[in-house]
C-alpha positions as CSV (number, residue, x, y, z in Angstrom):
1,X,35.1,102.6,182.1
2,X,34.2,106.3,181.3
3,X,35.9,106.0,178.0
4,X,33.3,103.0,177.2
5,X,30.5,105.0,178.7
6,X,31.2,107.9,176.4
7,X,31.5,105.8,173.4
8,X,28.2,103.9,174.4
9,X,26.4,107.4,174.9
10,X,27.8,108.9,171.8
11,X,26.6,105.9,169.7
12,X,23.2,106.0,171.4
13,X,22.6,109.9,170.5
14,X,23.7,109.2,166.9
15,X,21.3,106.4,166.5
16,X,18.2,108.5,168.0
17,X,19.6,111.3,165.7
18,X,19.1,108.8,162.7
19,X,15.7,107.6,163.6
20,X,14.5,111.1,164.2
21,X,15.7,112.0,160.8
22,X,14.0,108.9,159.2
23,X,10.6,110.1,160.5
């Protein structure tokens, strides 16, 4: 479970990072 959460969180932060760069 922890592995999945870490993977999901990493994906989420990466997406947020890309969105802010797009702006």
